[in-house]
C-alpha positions, 0 to 999 in steps of 0.5 A: 059565561060564568062572569055574565051569569054572576053579573046577572044574579048580582044585578037581580039582587041589587035591583030587587028582582031577587029578594033576600031569602029567595031560593035560586035554581040548583046547578044541575037545573040551571045548566040544563035550562041555559044549555051550559056546562055545570062547571060554568054554573058552579063557578058563578055560584062560588063567586056569589057565595064567596062575596056573600050574595048567596048562602048554601044550605046543603040539600035544602038548596042555595038562597039569596043571603037574608043578611042583604035585607039592608044592603046599602048603596043599591044604585051604586051597586047597580052601576057596578055592573058594566053596561058594555059587558052586561049580558044582552041575552034574557034568561029563558023561562024554565022549560022554554024552547028558544028559536034556533036553540042548539043541541036540543032534539025535537021534544014534540016528537019524543015518544012520551007515552012509551017512556012514561009507561016504562018509567012507571013500570020501573018504579012499581017493580023497584028492585033492591039494586035500585035502592042500594049504593049504585055502581059508579060505572053505571047500571050493568044492564044499561052498559050491556045494552050500550055495548050491544048497540055500538057493535051493531050500529057503530062497528065498535066491538067492546064488552060491557066492562069497557063501557062507563056511564057518566053524568053527561059529556062533561062527566066523561071528560072529567073521568078521562082527565082524572084517569089518564091525564094531568093538569098542564098536559097539552092536547089537540083541539079542533078549531073551531070546536065544541065550545063546552068541551073546551071550557071543561078541559081548560077548567081541568087544567089542560093546555089546548092547542088549536088545530085548524079544520078544513074540508077533510076535518082536523088537519093532522099535519098542522097538529104535528107542526104545532104540538107533535108531543101532545098527550091527547086529541079531542075530535068529532070525526063523524060530524065535526062540531060545528062545521059538520064536515066528516074526518076523511079516511086518510086523516083518520089513519094519520091521526091513529098513527100519530096516537100510536107513535106518541102513545097519545089518547084520542077522545072521540066525541060521537055526539049525533052520528045517528042523524045522518040524512044521506046513506048509512051513518059513518063508522066510528073512528074507534072501529079502526082503532087497533092499538087501544088509543081511542076513547069513544064517547056517546050521549043520550042528550041529543038522541033522547033529551038533555034532561037525562044527563046521561052519556057513556065512555068506551075505554080500551080493554087495557085501561079498564082497571085504571078507569074502574079505580078512578070512577070509584072516586067520582059521583057516578051517573046518578039514579039507577031508575033513570038508567033502567028506563033507558035500558028498557027503551033500548032493549024493547026496540023503542030506541031504534024506532025513535032514531029512524023516525028522527032521521026522516023528521030532521031531514024535513025540518032542516029543509024548513030552515034552509029554505027560509034562510035562502028566501029571507037572508040569501043575500047575507048568508050561505048555508054550508051543505052537510049530511047530518046533525041538528044544526046548520052553519050559515056563513056570512057573505059580508065582513060583519062581526058575527059576535055582534049579530049573535048578541043582537039576536040573543037580546031578542030571545033567539038562541043563535050562536056566533061561529067566532065564539067557537074558535080559539084563533081568529078566523077569516070568516064569520058565521051563525050557528042555528038549531032547527030540530024544533021547527015543526012547520015551514011556516014556523021556521019562516016566521022565526027567520023573518023576525031574525032578519029584522033584528039583524037589519036593525043591528046594522043600522045601529 
């Protein structure tokens, strides 16, 4: 992905779409727009700076180098971008919501008025605490609110001292790697699994061992056979990413016993457990942990909006001192003002009301997409049943290349992802991952699916 981004920028410069002296988006803003990890953007920018295409001017931002005004051999440089590897996906415009976009909550249903009111209030009563050097572990009232929420909703008994607020899920993974792991450590990784976590861990130097996922979630016995001495396991037990299955109770107990015996760490990513449409949300794996081996991660990106870049990590009580020391050497979660708004949002009951509203809304919007897929692509795709989440997995009924289909769809502005891209090892079947949260009406979903059907049919002909 970082090479694709690097090539896009290089091509934009050599073709004159970006001119010398033009400012480019910050790493944070571009990562949010493209729904990519910041590390991916940073890697592309570092290559462009090292080759002289970009210049960094610190707080002023990053710019196309003014020295490229007389760049020679523009046509030759343009040809250097390999046609077969050039990205087919057009860059989305800032703020654009693309059809089928993954990981994006229903932005049209967010309580903007209540949020703006609380944001304005926090700005008006700006406290000294918000103007001084912030606690790198996070705003204390927010940590208290998170601990209270987890005790009630997720069955996790923890103190505010065990909660560390981070700059997104990547920030939580970085904190874990810095505190408990070392480059070269081996870890179990769900296959297929959350692709952005994989990239972050690999960039941190971790050796990931792909462990297959079946109808009961992570296959713990397979993990034993492949890497019994692993130092950690990354799991999404409540709603496996991307298949949507839940880790069964026997598998949970097996995983906890392995971690106890091997003194390994379990990184639990509870990324969208709040959105379960049948019955109450499943309890967190952390709630069963009696030996202090589970590191629990939650995020506000899927519940509120990704632009917050706020997540949280709950660590075992025995490890608080280590994490407290490690977090002092990291940037922290950022502005206290934003954390204060989230705190008010939770403490005043807006958070709980928003979750209840979203559960009902997402159940309806999921049906919009599933019905449209069944009506239009039922002969080609089979939608896997699932009890929650904000995306669907549609398995291909034929032996088509899901990466090629996804690439064709992305080239037409659809944010469809190939299941194979989320695998570390080649699977027996392909599939397409599609978000549904921003389909406001059944007609909207049907129109997008019909356009997608045309793209897929044309790609077959081609």
